[in-house]
NUDRENDO-959937 format. One record per residue: x, y, z of N, C-alpha, C in turn; residue in three letters; residue number from 0. Coordinates in nm, 3 decimals, decimal comma, always signed. Layout:
BEGIN
NODE X Y Z X Y Z X Y Z ALA NUM
...
END
This chain:
BEGIN
NODE -0,473 -0,582 -1,651 -0,566 -0,536 -1,566 -0,506 -0,536 -1,430 MET 0
NODE -0,557 -0,437 -1,361 -0,518 -0,432 -1,225 -0,600 -0,544 -1,137 VAL 1
NODE -0,546 -0,621 -1,068 -0,607 -0,721 -0,966 -0,608 -0,680 -0,822 GLN 2
NODE -0,490 -0,653 -0,789 -0,496 -0,621 -0,633 -0,399 -0,500 -0,627 THR 3
NODE -0,453 -0,425 -0,525 -0,395 -0,275 -0,470 -0,339 -0,305 -0,324 VAL 4
NODE -0,215 -0,284 -0,320 -0,202 -0,252 -0,182 -0,156 -0,102 -0,132 LEU 5
NODE -0,280 -0,083 -0,046 -0,286 +0,048 -0,008 -0,190 +0,074 +0,142 VAL 6
NODE -0,086 +0,161 +0,128 +0,017 +0,183 +0,228 -0,055 +0,313 +0,306 VAL 7
NODE -0,138 +0,302 +0,437 -0,179 +0,415 +0,468 -0,194 +0,440 +0,613 GLU 8
NODE -0,148 +0,510 +0,676 -0,179 +0,533 +0,852 -0,283 +0,587 +0,885 ASP 9
NODE -0,357 +0,657 +0,814 -0,476 +0,721 +0,849 -0,603 +0,638 +0,844 ASP 10
NODE -0,664 +0,586 +0,919 -0,757 +0,472 +0,911 -0,899 +0,547 +0,827 LYS 11
NODE -0,907 +0,668 +0,838 -1,043 +0,717 +0,763 -0,993 +0,705 +0,592 VAL 12
NODE -0,879 +0,765 +0,589 -0,825 +0,766 +0,424 -0,803 +0,627 +0,388 THR 13
NODE -0,737 +0,526 +0,446 -0,743 +0,401 +0,432 -0,880 +0,332 +0,389 ALA 14
NODE -0,980 +0,373 +0,468 -1,108 +0,324 +0,453 -1,178 +0,371 +0,305 ALA 15
NODE -1,167 +0,508 +0,313 -1,213 +0,568 +0,184 -1,158 +0,497 +0,060 VAL 16
NODE -1,004 +0,490 +0,058 -0,949 +0,398 -0,047 -0,988 +0,287 -0,093 ALA 17
NODE -1,033 +0,200 +0,013 -1,047 +0,069 +0,012 -1,185 +0,049 -0,039 GLY 18
NODE -1,275 +0,148 -0,009 -1,429 +0,146 -0,066 -1,405 +0,192 -0,214 LYS 19
NODE -1,339 +0,282 -0,220 -1,331 +0,308 -0,377 -1,294 +0,221 -0,465 LEU 20
NODE -1,193 +0,176 -0,439 -1,148 +0,029 -0,527 -1,249 -0,064 -0,512 LEU 21
NODE -1,320 -0,102 -0,399 -1,425 -0,203 -0,382 -1,527 -0,166 -0,520 ASP 22
NODE -1,546 -0,045 -0,499 -1,674 -0,003 -0,599 -1,634 -0,038 -0,743 LEU 23
NODE -1,502 -0,039 -0,763 -1,431 -0,062 -0,894 -1,424 -0,201 -0,925 GLN 24
NODE -1,455 -0,287 -0,836 -1,438 -0,436 -0,830 -1,281 -0,468 -0,815 GLY 25
NODE -1,201 -0,383 -0,762 -1,050 -0,408 -0,736 -1,048 -0,460 -0,591 ILE 26
NODE -0,963 -0,578 -0,589 -0,933 -0,613 -0,454 -0,826 -0,525 -0,400 GLN 27
NODE -0,835 -0,513 -0,281 -0,717 -0,430 -0,219 -0,705 -0,493 -0,090 SER 28
NODE -0,577 -0,460 -0,037 -0,489 -0,497 +0,098 -0,451 -0,354 +0,174 GLU 29
NODE -0,486 -0,353 +0,305 -0,447 -0,256 +0,365 -0,344 -0,286 +0,447 MET 30
NODE -0,217 -0,184 +0,480 -0,125 -0,190 +0,580 -0,117 -0,063 +0,617 VAL 31
NODE -0,068 -0,044 +0,735 -0,053 +0,099 +0,818 +0,089 +0,155 +0,831 VAL 32
NODE +0,193 +0,084 +0,774 +0,312 +0,145 +0,813 +0,420 +0,075 +0,689 SER 33
NODE +0,515 +0,124 +0,694 +0,640 +0,093 +0,580 +0,669 -0,037 +0,602 LEU 34
NODE +0,713 -0,080 +0,728 +0,740 -0,210 +0,767 +0,646 -0,313 +0,726 ALA 35
NODE +0,524 -0,300 +0,728 +0,411 -0,387 +0,691 +0,414 -0,385 +0,548 GLU 36
NODE +0,425 -0,265 +0,484 +0,425 -0,300 +0,333 +0,543 -0,370 +0,272 ALA 37
NODE +0,674 -0,372 +0,334 +0,793 -0,432 +0,292 +0,759 -0,588 +0,321 ILE 38
NODE +0,737 -0,600 +0,429 +0,716 -0,757 +0,494 +0,587 -0,806 +0,353 GLU 39
NODE +0,493 -0,754 +0,323 +0,377 -0,800 +0,251 +0,458 -0,814 +0,129 ARG 40
NODE +0,532 -0,697 +0,076 +0,590 -0,725 -0,063 +0,689 -0,829 -0,082 LEU 41
NODE +0,770 -0,851 +0,020 +0,867 -0,952 +0,025 +0,799 -1,086 +0,019 ARG 42
NODE +0,691 -1,102 +0,093 +0,616 -1,242 +0,115 +0,546 -1,281 -0,023 SER 43
NODE +0,513 -1,183 -0,102 +0,435 -1,215 -0,252 +0,420 -1,095 -0,331 GLU 44
NODE +0,522 -1,043 -0,361 +0,531 -0,929 -0,442 +0,458 -0,945 -0,563 ARG 45
NODE +0,460 -1,072 -0,625 +0,402 -1,097 -0,764 +0,237 -1,079 -0,749 ALA 46
NODE +0,195 -1,091 -0,631 +0,057 -1,080 -0,609 -0,001 -0,937 -0,603 GLY 47
NODE +0,075 -0,825 -0,613 +0,033 -0,690 -0,591 +0,084 -0,631 -0,712 ILE 48
NODE -0,027 -0,569 -0,779 -0,006 -0,500 -0,919 +0,018 -0,353 -0,902 ASP 49
NODE -0,034 -0,283 -0,810 -0,035 -0,145 -0,761 +0,012 -0,103 -0,633 VAL 50
NODE +0,073 -0,002 -0,606 +0,093 +0,020 -0,437 +0,023 +0,154 -0,458 ILE 51
NODE -0,068 +0,204 -0,367 -0,117 +0,349 -0,342 -0,008 +0,373 -0,218 ILE 52
NODE +0,046 +0,466 -0,194 +0,153 +0,502 -0,099 +0,128 +0,624 -0,026 LEU 53
NODE +0,137 +0,631 +0,111 +0,126 +0,750 +0,169 +0,283 +0,779 +0,201 ASP 54
NODE +0,326 +0,901 +0,160 +0,473 +0,932 +0,175 +0,513 +0,967 +0,331 LEU 55
NODE +0,398 +1,010 +0,393 +0,433 +1,053 +0,537 +0,390 +0,950 +0,630 TYR 56
NODE +0,440 +0,843 +0,639 +0,398 +0,742 +0,729 +0,484 +0,749 +0,877 LEU 57
NODE +0,432 +0,682 +0,982 +0,495 +0,700 +1,107 +0,647 +0,642 +1,114 GLY 58
NODE +0,668 +0,563 +1,016 +0,816 +0,495 +1,027 +0,872 +0,534 +0,906 ASP 59
NODE +0,833 +0,649 +0,831 +0,930 +0,685 +0,705 +0,843 +0,801 +0,646 SER 60
NODE +0,938 +0,888 +0,583 +0,876 +1,001 +0,520 +0,921 +1,021 +0,368 THR 61
NODE +0,839 +1,079 +0,292 +0,888 +1,139 +0,162 +0,980 +1,038 +0,074 GLY 62
NODE +1,080 +1,067 -0,014 +1,121 +0,959 -0,098 +1,200 +0,857 -0,060 LEU 63
NODE +1,254 +0,860 +0,095 +1,280 +0,754 +0,169 +1,159 +0,616 +0,161 ALA 64
NODE +1,043 +0,690 +0,168 +0,937 +0,548 +0,146 +0,941 +0,510 +0,034 THR 65
NODE +0,945 +0,577 -0,082 +0,949 +0,516 -0,198 +1,069 +0,427 -0,231 VAL 66
NODE +1,187 +0,474 -0,200 +1,293 +0,397 -0,206 +1,303 +0,273 -0,160 ASP 67
NODE +1,237 +0,275 -0,008 +1,227 +0,146 +0,057 +1,134 +0,042 -0,011 ALA 68
NODE +1,026 +0,077 -0,052 +0,934 -0,001 -0,138 +0,964 -0,043 -0,251 VAL 69
NODE +1,059 +0,030 -0,333 +1,103 -0,027 -0,437 +1,232 -0,119 -0,458 ILE 70
NODE +1,330 -0,098 -0,331 +1,450 -0,176 -0,338 +1,429 -0,304 -0,341 ALA 71
NODE +1,522 -0,371 -0,392 +1,500 -0,523 -0,430 +1,519 -0,601 -0,306 PRO 72
END
């Protein structure tokens, strides 16, 4: 079962909606606004994140480069 979702989204409205929808389903979420923040969060406690919702077009990365950076060891 999903315990914690990391939402990587630089648009505040979209992030708020995602957070609210997850909350309504009883799912804990954490929000970050950049790829750099996501990587920092994942490195600090990757085991605590079950799912990542990822905006592919962030201010500091775009497209598959974003995915590659998140899944890199």
